[in-house]
N, C-alpha and C positions, 0 to 999 in steps of 0.2 A: 329549249326550255325543260324538256324531260330530263336531259343529262344534268342540268343544273339541280333539279330536284333530287336526283339520285345522289349527286355529290353531297348535297346538303344533308341528306338522310344518312349517308355513310359517315359524315363528319360528326353527326349527332350520336351515332351508335355507341362510341366509347363512353360518352356521358351517361347515356341510358343504362349502360351496364353497371354503373356505379351504384345504382339504387339497390338496397339490400332487400331480399325477398323474405318476408315474414309469413308467407302463406301457410307454411306447415304449423306454425304456432297459432295462427288465426283459426285454422281448422280444429286444432285440439281444444281451443277455448270455446268455440261454437258448439262442440260436441259435449263438453263436460262442465261448463259453467252453468249453474242453475240460478236463475233470477228468483228472488223472493217476492212475495206479494207487494205490489206497489212499485217494484222495479228499482228501488233505491239501495238495495243490498243484494249480495249474492253469496252462494256457497260453491265449492268446487267438488266435483265428483272425483276424489283422489283414487278411488278404486278403478274407475274408468281410465284415468290417466296412467295408472300402474299397468293396465292392460296394453296401453299404447306407449309404454316407456321407450321402446326402440325408436319410435318416431320422435319422441321428445328429445332423446339423446342425440339423434341425428341433427335436430335443429340446434341444440346446444353446441354441437361440434362445428356447425356452420358459423355460429356466432364467434366461437373461439378462433376460427381461421382468419377473421378480419384483423388486419394489421393497423397500427396507429396511423401510418401515412394514408391508407385508404380511407379510414374513418375521418381524418382531418380534411379530406377532399369533399366531404358531403356538406350540404347546407345545414345550418343549425337545427331546423325541425327534424331532419332525418337522423341527425346524431342523437337528439333527445328521444325520438321514438325507438331507436336502436337500444339505448341505455335502459329505458323503461321496460321494454319487452325483455331485455336480458335479465334485469332484476327479477321480474315476475317469473320468468321461466326457470331461472336457477333456484329461486325460492321453492318452487314446486318440486324440482329435482331433489333439493335438500330434504324436504318433508318425506318424499318417497323412499329415501334411504332407510327410514324407520317405520314407514306405514305398513300395517295399520296400528302398530304398537306405539302410538304417539297421540297425546291429547293437546299439546301446545308446542309451538316452535321452541319455547324455552326448555323443553325436555332435553335439548342438546346441551344445556348448561349456560350459566350466566358468566361465570368466571373462566372455567375451562370448557372448551367446546362451544363457546358463544357463537350462535349461528350467523350473526350479523358481522362479526369480526373475523371469523374463520376464513382463511384464503383457500377456498375449496374448488375454485374453478379458474380457468385461463380466459383472459379477455384483454384484447389490445396488447398482446405480446408479453403478458406477465401474469403471475398468480394474483387473483383479486378476491375481494370480499364484497358482500352486499353493502356494507357501510361505505366502501370505496366508491361504488356506483352512486349511491345516494348523496353522500356528503362531499366527496372530493370531486365528483364530476357534475351530477345534476344540480345540486344546490349551489355549488361554487361557481360553475361556469355559466349557468343560465338564469339564475335569480328569478325563477318562476314558481310562485307559491303553489300553483295548482299541481305541481308534480306530486305533492303529498296525497292528492286524491287518486293518483295513478299507480304509484308503486304499492304493492300489496304484500303485507308481512304474514300472510297465511293465518290471520287472526280475525275473530268475529268483530272486534272493535275497530279494525282497520277499514278505511274506505274500500268499497267493493272491488274485487277482481273483475275487470271489464270483460264482457263476453265476446270480445274481438281483439285482435292485435292493434297496437297503435301504429298509425301510418302518417308519413310526412305530410301528405296532401290534406289530411283531415285532423291534424294534431290539435290545432287550436279549438276546433269544435268539440273534439273528444274530451279534451281537458275541461272545457267549460261545462259539458254535460256531466262529467264526473263530479265537478264542484257542486252543481245544482242537485245532483242525486244525493250526495253525502249530506249537504246542509238541509235537505228536505227530510232526512231520516230522523224521525222523532225519537228513536231509541238512542241516538247519539248526539243530537243537537236540537234544542227546543227552548222556548220561553216558559218558565214555570215559577210560580210564586214570586213574581216581580223581578226575577233574575234570568239572565241568558245562560242556560246550562249547555256547555259545549264539550266536545271531545278533548281529551288530554293532548291531542296533537297540537292544539292551539296554545297550549302551555309549553310543551317541549320545544316547539319551533316558533316561539312567539316572534322572534326577530324577522321571520319570513313573512309574517302577516301584519307587521306594524305599519301604521297605527291600527290596532285590532278593532277598536270601536268603529272606525271608518270602514274597515274591511267588512265587518258584519252588517253595517248600514246598507251596503250595496246589495246585500242578499236578504234584506229584512222581510220581504214577502215570502221567503222560503222557510224562515225560522219560526213562524207562527201563523196560525189561521185567523187570529183575532186582530182587527184593524188597530185597536188601541195598543196592543203589544208590538205590532209592526211599526207603529208610529214611534214608540219609545226606542226601539232598536235603531230606526232610521235617524232619530235625533241623537243617537249615541248616549242615551241615558240609562241603558239597562246594565246593571252590574254583572260581571262575569263569574260563573262558577264552573269548575271543571269536573266532568264525570269520570268515574273509574273506567279504566280501559279493560276490555274483555280479551284476554290473550288465548282463549279457547280456540282450537283449530277450526277453521271455517270449512268443515267437511260436510258434504251432502251425503251423509250415511243413509243407506236404505232404511 
């Protein structure tokens, strides 16, 4: 019996080794993400990240060593967690190349030097961009609207950078919590003067949330504190307005 258990354990070992270790990124986030009052938004201590840039770069190098065949062997939740963590970590590294002399990620440029289209890192065997992770892999391959609450563009208007790494075993719960946090944040989503005022994310990526009225109806209790407004949202009767997006750097400056 004991020998059978040992053989089963040995057979399981190669599969266990496939799981990617995000512990280094998790530690950096836990040390440097600052939750704002209410817990629905966050800032990042870029100065602290800069002091630990060696650890960040070591983590990024570990991401870059993963090949396409290894990645393809993982279950979908692990692939999604890997891509989300990669997007967020490489975004932080991009900001640090100019920090502290940067006020917005768009300081890199919109036409030349576009930070989202620039292929500034290696991932899955080729030079990649942040847009490639978001649009060519996450949105295209998984059709999961909640990824918009997880990838962080280093901006105040963006859904918060989570204070921990995404993990395969908890990914669904993490994504749902991110959705609820963002939709509960009155600075970015709210019922006001008879209309539902929401983030531009729901305009830019409308196809990911269609039908939008039905999508917001699911979260009616988060979008207003008033029962009559919640009822209007749940009945899909609240007209939409889109708020301006704040591209200021999400920096927790002293």
